[in-house]
C-alpha positions in Angstrom: 61.2 51.6 76.3 60.5 54.3 73.6 56.8 55.2 73.2 55.4 54.0 69.9 52.7 55.5 67.7 49.3 53.8 67.7 47.6 52.4 64.7 44.9 55.0 65.1 47.4 57.9 65.0 49.0 56.4 61.8 45.5 56.0 60.3 44.7 59.7 61.1 48.0 60.8 59.4 47.2 58.6 56.3 43.7 60.1 56.0 45.1 63.6 56.4 47.5 62.9 53.5 44.7 61.5 51.4 42.2 64.3 52.0 44.4 67.3 52.4 42.4 68.9 55.3 41.7 68.1 58.9 37.9 68.4 58.5 37.7 65.9 55.6 40.1 63.5 57.3 38.1 63.6 60.5 34.9 63.0 58.6 36.5 59.9 56.9 37.8 58.7 60.2 34.3 59.2 61.8 35.8 61.4 64.6 35.6 65.1 65.5 38.2 67.4 64.0 39.7 68.2 67.5 40.1 64.5 68.1 42.0 63.9 64.8 44.1 67.0 65.3 45.1 65.9 68.8 46.0 62.5 67.5 48.3 63.9 64.9 49.9 66.3 67.4 50.6 63.4 69.7 52.1 61.4 66.8 54.4 64.4 66.1 55.5 64.4 69.8 56.3 60.7 69.7 58.2 60.9 66.4 60.0 64.1 67.3 59.2 65.9 64.1 56.3 67.9 62.5 54.3 65.8 60.1 52.4 68.6 58.4 52.6 72.2 57.6 49.3 73.9 58.5 48.3 76.9 56.4 45.2 78.5 54.9 45.4 76.7 51.6 45.3 73.3 53.4 47.6 70.7 54.8 51.0 69.9 53.2 53.1 67.0 54.4 56.6 67.7 55.6 59.5 65.4 54.4 59.2 63.5 57.7 55.4 63.3 57.2 55.7 61.9 53.7 58.2 59.3 55.0 55.8 58.4 57.9 52.8 58.1 55.6 54.7 55.8 53.3 55.7 53.5 56.2 52.3 53.8 57.8 50.6 52.4 54.7 52.7 49.2 55.1 52.1 48.9 58.8 48.3 49.5 58.5 48.1 46.9 55.7 49.9 44.3 57.8 47.6 45.1 60.7 44.6 44.5 58.5 46.1 41.3 57.2 46.4 40.2 60.9 42.8 40.9 61.6 41.6 39.2 58.4 43.8 36.1 59.0 42.4 35.6 62.5 38.8 36.0 61.4 39.2 33.5 58.5 41.7 31.1 60.2 41.3 27.8 58.5 38.5 29.2 56.4 39.9 30.9 53.3 37.9 33.1 51.0 35.4 34.1 53.7 34.5 37.7 54.4 35.8 40.7 52.5 38.3 40.4 49.7 39.3 43.4 47.5 40.5 42.2 44.1 42.1 44.3 41.5 42.0 43.3 37.8 43.5 44.9 34.7 41.0 45.8 31.9 42.6 43.5 29.3 41.8 40.5 31.6 38.6 41.4 33.5 36.0 41.0 30.7 37.4 37.6 29.6 38.3 35.7 32.8 35.8 37.0 35.3 32.5 36.0 33.7 33.3 32.3 34.0 35.2 32.5 37.3 32.7 34.6 39.4 29.8 32.1 39.3 32.3 29.4 40.5 33.4 31.6 43.3 29.9 32.3 44.4 29.1 28.6 44.5 32.3 27.3 46.2 32.7 30.2 48.6 29.2 31.6 49.4 30.4 33.6 52.4 33.0 35.5 50.3 32.3 39.2 49.9 34.2 40.1 46.8 34.9 43.8 45.9 36.3 44.3 42.4 38.3 47.2 41.0 39.3 47.4 37.3 42.4 49.5 36.8 45.8 49.6 35.0 48.6 47.6 36.5 50.7 50.5 37.9 47.7 51.8 40.0 46.7 48.3 41.1 50.1 47.5 42.4 50.4 50.8 44.2 47.0 50.2 45.8 48.0 46.6 46.7 51.2 47.8 48.4 49.2 50.5 50.2 46.7 48.0 51.6 43.8 49.3 49.5 43.6 46.0 47.7 44.2 42.5 48.9 45.0 40.6 45.7 45.5 41.5 42.1 45.0 39.6 38.8 47.6 41.1 36.3 49.9 40.2 33.4 53.6 39.8 33.4 56.3 40.8 32.5 56.1 43.6 35.1 58.2 44.8 38.0 57.0 42.6 40.9 59.4 43.7 43.7 57.8 43.4 47.1 55.1 41.0 45.8 54.5 37.2 45.6 52.5 35.6 42.8 51.3 32.4 41.3 50.8 31.4 37.7 47.3 31.3 36.2 47.9 30.9 32.4 50.0 31.9 29.5 48.1 34.1 27.1 49.4 34.0 23.5 49.5 37.3 21.6 48.0 37.1 18.1 48.4 39.4 15.1 45.1 41.0 14.1 44.4 42.8 10.9 41.3 43.8 8.7 39.5 41.1 6.8 40.8 41.0 3.3 44.3 42.2 4.3 47.3 40.8 2.4 48.3 39.0 5.7 45.2 36.8 5.6 47.1 34.5 3.2 49.7 33.7 5.9 49.3 30.8 8.3 51.4 32.8 10.8 52.8 36.3 10.9 56.3 37.5 11.9 57.3 40.8 13.2 58.9 41.5 9.8 55.5 41.1 8.2 54.2 43.9 10.4 56.9 46.4 9.4 55.5 49.2 7.3 52.0 48.6 8.7 50.3 51.1 10.9 50.5 49.5 14.4 47.6 50.5 16.6 47.9 49.8 20.3 46.2 50.6 23.6 47.0 54.0 25.1 50.0 54.5 27.5 49.5 52.8 30.9 48.2 49.5 29.6 50.8 46.8 30.2 49.5 45.0 27.1 50.8 47.9 25.0 54.4 47.2 26.2 53.9 43.4 25.8 52.8 44.0 22.2 55.7 46.3 21.4 58.1 43.8 22.9 56.6 41.0 20.7 57.2 43.2 17.7 60.8 43.8 18.7 60.1 47.4 19.6 61.1 49.3 22.8 58.4 50.3 25.3 58.8 54.0 24.3 58.2 53.3 20.6 55.2 55.2 19.4 52.6 54.0 16.9 53.0 55.3 13.3 50.4 57.9 13.9 51.1 60.1 16.9 48.3 59.8 19.5 46.7 57.0 17.4 45.8 54.7 20.3 42.7 53.0 21.7 41.3 53.2 25.2 40.0 49.6 25.3 40.4 46.3 23.4 36.8 46.7 22.1 37.7 50.0 20.5 41.0 48.6 19.3 39.3 45.8 17.3 36.8 48.3 15.8 39.7 50.5 14.7 41.5 47.5 13.1 38.3 46.2 11.5 37.6 49.6 9.9 41.0 49.4 8.2 43.0 51.9 10.3 45.9 49.5 11.0 47.0 46.2 12.6 47.5 45.2 16.2 48.2 42.4 18.6 45.4 40.8 20.6 45.6 38.4 23.6 44.2 35.0 22.7 41.8 35.1 25.7 40.1 38.1 24.1 39.9 36.4 20.8 38.5 33.2 22.4 35.8 35.3 24.0 34.7 36.4 20.5 36.2 39.9 20.5 37.5 39.6 16.9 34.2 38.4 15.7 32.6 41.7 16.8 34.4 43.4 13.9 35.8 42.4 10.5 39.1 41.3 11.9 41.3 38.3 11.1 43.9 36.9 13.5 47.0 34.8 13.0 49.7 33.4 15.5 53.0 35.2 15.6 56.2 33.5 14.3 59.0 32.5 14.8 58.7 32.6 18.6 55.5 32.3 20.5 54.7 35.7 22.0 52.7 35.7 25.2 52.0 37.4 28.5 51.8 35.5 31.7 48.6 35.9 33.7 49.2 35.8 37.5 47.5 36.3 40.8 49.7 38.5 43.1 49.7 39.7 46.8 52.0 41.6 49.1 55.1 39.6 50.1 54.5 38.2 53.6 50.8 38.8 53.4 48.4 36.2 54.9 46.5 36.2 51.5 48.9 33.6 50.0 46.5 30.6 50.5 43.6 32.6 49.1 45.7 33.8 46.2 46.5 30.3 45.2 42.9 29.2 45.5 41.8 32.1 43.2 44.5 31.2 40.7 43.1 27.7 40.4 39.6 29.0 39.8 40.8 31.6 37.3 42.7 28.8 35.5 39.5 26.8 35.3 40.7 24.1 37.6 
């Protein structure tokens, strides 16, 4: 039977890739540098290929090393799932859970959901990370996160998910704007207006462009005219710089009231994003993901 790499050796390689030096990787692994170096050398013997190029400027992964790191991330994540599943067998939402949330959801769903979680699952140790969707999914697949709370549509290959809510997108414009006289606003009504969106990387930007019948690469009318957060976005709209689309959960939370902004539903078709809880396909977090979805949905 062929000799297989150990989880410890794969962990050493992953840390080496992350930190770019044997000394920093050894420090992160809480071992001596010779121990980590020996572990990587043994891994290279088992796999029959060099994993890293060692030079004065640091450590560079070989092609084989990059492939091994990519696969090691999946293996280590599954091993951690195994440990967590055994520790919390029959007792979901106990112990550590690392949850990632996108910035256009976190301020509006978490304030009401977190107190419920604390009461219903007092032994849960919840670690939160707020980040854009692409980074959250990458960290989820790499095992850095356990579950994410994100918005669809988005590429969900390799993931499983459960519905939380449909979040309608609303047209938003300065108080006193001509569109205030409309009961609902169509994409055609927004033509010719300066459309202000969040900066690239926010999935809400793509959802808003899609709702207006524009492609994801379509820029705003003013090059580089984008907001870094929804709070900034409504201030820009309220000061008369343009119009935008806002998720109804943000409007319900009072975001539009913070500035001189009016909102109207979009016509003719309801434009919305789907809020979901997602986890790695095959992960043992499915039960916990569904429980979290119920709480985030207010059930």
